[in-house]
C-alpha positions, 0 to 999 in steps of 0.5 A, spaced: 566 695 426 572 694 430 576 699 434 583 701 433 588 696 436 592 701 440 586 702 444 584 699 451 579 693 451 576 696 458 574 703 461 572 705 467 565 709 468 560 711 473 555 706 475 548 707 478 548 701 483 540 702 484 536 708 483 536 713 489 541 718 492 548 720 490 551 714 495 549 709 489 554 712 484 560 707 484 566 706 479 565 700 475 569 697 469 566 695 462 568 694 455 569 701 450 562 702 446 563 702 439 561 708 434 555 707 430 554 710 423 555 717 423 558 717 430 565 718 433 568 715 440 571 720 444 577 719 449 573 723 455 578 728 459 572 732 462 565 731 463 560 736 466 555 735 471 548 737 470 541 737 473 538 731 468 544 727 471 541 727 478 534 726 475 536 720 471 540 717 478 534 717 481 530 714 476 526 719 474 529 721 467 530 715 463 535 715 457 532 715 450 531 709 446 538 707 443 542 712 448 547 709 453 545 708 460 551 711 463 550 718 466 553 724 463 550 729 457 557 733 455 564 731 455 571 734 452 576 730 450 580 727 443 577 723 438 579 716 439 575 712 433 571 714 427 564 710 426 562 709 418 560 715 414 564 721 419 568 725 414 569 732 418 573 729 424 580 725 425 583 721 430 586 726 435 582 732 434 580 735 440 572 736 441 567 738 446 560 734 445 553 734 447 552 727 448 546 723 448 548 719 455 555 716 457 559 722 459 561 719 466 566 714 463 573 714 460 570 713 453 564 715 450 560 715 443 557 721 440 554 723 434 559 727 429 554 733 428 554 734 436 561 735 436 565 742 436 572 744 436 575 747 443 575 754 442 581 757 442 585 757 448 581 753 452 583 747 456 579 740 457 575 743 463 573 749 460 571 746 453 567 741 457 563 746 461 560 748 454 555 744 451 549 742 455 548 750 457 550 753 451 546 748 446 540 749 451 540 757 452 541 758 444 536 753 442 531 756 447 533 763 449 535 765 441 531 760 437 525 759 441 524 765 445 527 770 439 531 774 443 533 780 439 538 786 440 534 792 445 529 787 448 529 786 455 530 779 458 529 776 465 533 770 467 531 765 473 536 761 476 542 766 474 547 763 477 546 756 475 550 753 469 544 755 464 543 762 468 551 764 467 551 762 460 544 766 458 546 772 462 552 773 458 550 771 451 544 775 452 548 781 454 553 780 448 547 780 443 545 787 446 539 785 450 537 788 457 538 783 462 535 782 469 536 775 473 533 772 479 538 769 484 537 766 492 542 770 496 546 777 495 552 774 494 549 770 488 546 777 486 552 780 485 555 774 481 549 776 476 551 783 476 559 781 475 557 777 469 553 783 466 546 783 468 543 790 469 539 788 475 539 782 480 533 780 484 534 776 490 527 772 490 528 770 497 527 777 499 523 780 493 517 779 489 521 779 482 514 781 479 514 787 483 521 788 481 520 787 474 515 792 474 519 797 477 525 796 473 521 797 467 517 802 469 511 797 468 512 795 461 515 788 463 520 784 459 520 781 452 522 774 454 523 770 460 527 764 461 524 759 466 527 753 470 522 754 476 515 752 473 509 752 477 510 757 483 512 762 478 507 761 472 502 767 474 508 772 476 512 770 470 505 772 466 504 779 469 512 780 468 511 780 460 510 786 456 505 786 450 508 780 445 512 777 450 515 770 450 515 765 456 520 759 455 520 754 460 526 749 460 525 745 467 520 745 472 524 745 479 519 748 483 513 743 480 510 742 473 503 743 476 499 750 476 493 751 481 490 757 479 491 760 472 488 767 469 488 766 461 486 773 460 493 777 460 495 772 455 490 774 450 490 781 452 497 782 451 498 777 446 503 772 450 507 766 447 508 760 452 513 755 450 518 751 452 523 745 450 527 739 452 534 738 449 535 730 450 530 727 445 531 732 439 534 728 433 541 728 431 539 733 425 536 738 430 542 738 435 547 738 429 543 745 427 544 748 433 551 746 434 553 749 427 549 756 429 553 756 436 560 755 432 558 760 427 555 765 432 558 764 439 564 760 438 568 767 436 565 770 442 568 765 447 575 765 443 575 773 444 573 772 451 567 776 451 563 770 454 566 765 458 564 758 462 564 759 469 567 753 473 565 753 480 568 746 482 572 740 479 572 733 482 576 727 480 571 722 477 572 717 483 568 723 487 562 723 483 558 722 489 561 729 492 559 733 485 552 730 485 551 732 492 554 739 491 549 740 485 543 738 489 545 743 495 544 749 490 550 752 493 554 753 486 555 758 482 556 756 475 558 749 472 560 743 476 565 738 472 569 732 473 576 731 471 576 724 467 583 724 464 589 729 462 
């Protein structure tokens, strides 16, 4: 297909000059991508910065086959062109989207089922902060982890983008929420977001605290992004029939010592998933569930994105350095256009 004649021939995007540090990020110019069958072209107004972007920049997380090599997994903006077979959307519609790559750019192609309308009252920065964390939390905490009203959940990394989303959604759907964070300030933020208790993992053993807080019963679900170093303490913290859901392993993927006895005696489930390799159909189903179950909560103000900092696209290296520092609470965003 050809693009509408009123669109520019070229766009600005973020290029990784070589795998490595944030200093290797730079602005470049290139042609607009063409939307394929079932895709839309989005004029990007805001893009989110996420941990997988860091890994891809370092050469540790290559994009899946057919995906754009440009960094960026979530955007908000206006639909600029429609690929063949797209029926729901029209040019000018404002959408927020989970991309397969390509978000750090003025224009980005996205499979149409992975787009959602901006929640009522939202601007581009707020809308762009939603997809990566909300898709991930819904798919893992509620679908895979099966969190139900009245259950107890432990959320590690409570002030990360994933954490602040998980705390709010778990509380909104009737769970008792415990969270871990790395400072007293961050623990207070977890409480402000709705956690029933927050544990400073630098000064407290979270397994001991969970045992105390639950009177030895444990939690029904754990959402973990740390991995190996937390494995045995996570298992000790689960109640009978509990579920451990892994979404990352920032602390390492290997476990030196592992006792399987409690898994058997307490009928525990250990599971996990990644989002990016999922099919368009799977991601579209998650988007439909979010629109039906979560978007009304966002529009009503019962759940909200937490924005820590916004950088212009030209300062993308500074945004990555902030992400790597872990000093942020909530989302780090790039402003691409008005």
